[in-house]
N, C-alpha and C positions, 0 to 999 in steps of 0.2 A: 504494502499498501503506499504509496506515494500521499502524500504535500505539498499542493503548488499554489500560492496570487495566481488571484484571478490575475489582473494585469501578466505574470508571468505565464500564464495561461494561456494568454493571448498567443502571446509572441508563438508559444511549440505548442501549437493545436494539431498540425500535424504529429508528431512526436508525442504527447498524451492520448493519441487513438490509438496510434501502432502499442502501445506500451498497454493499452484494455482489452488490444484487439490479443495480445498475444497475451490474455489475463490474468496482467495485476492491473487491481485500482487504484487510482485515481478520484483522491478528494481535492476539490478545485475550493479556498477558502478566499472569503473575506472579510479585512478589520478581524485577521484573525482567525476567522469564524466559519467554519465547514459550510457551505450552501449547497456544494455538486457535485453528488458522485458520477465516474463517468466509469461502469462499465461495458465490456463488449456481451452482443445483446445473442441469449443463446439460441441457437434454432430452433424451431417449433417442432414437436411428433407430428407424423401424418396424424388428422380429426379419427378412432377406427369408424370401421361405418355399420354398425350393425346392422347382424346378419350374415354378418362376413362369413365367419364357417357351419351358416346352413346349409349339413350334408356331408362336412367331416367325423361329426362326433353319432354316436353313437351312442343311443342304451337301454340297454337290457330291457327284455317285459318284464322281469319282477324288481327290478331298479325299488320299485315303494314295502319290497314285500322286509319285511322283518328277515335280520339273516340270523341266520342255524347257530353263529357261537349266543345272542342274545336271548334266548328265548327266555332264556330261566330269569332274565332278570323281570321280560315281562307283567 
């Protein structure tokens, strides 16, 4: 993590962006107080499609039946 004053950040914006893209967090300060955090945007995962696995999974006909090993406890 790097702290840098806003006036210096104006002059070094390209380098600061490269640092953020490289995984470093850059905090921009104004009058000594943090005001902006510069971080890289992570790529979003593709949205899952409802029903996209249809036909890939099969359930046995007795799926809802009691398990043989648990009959004594029911």
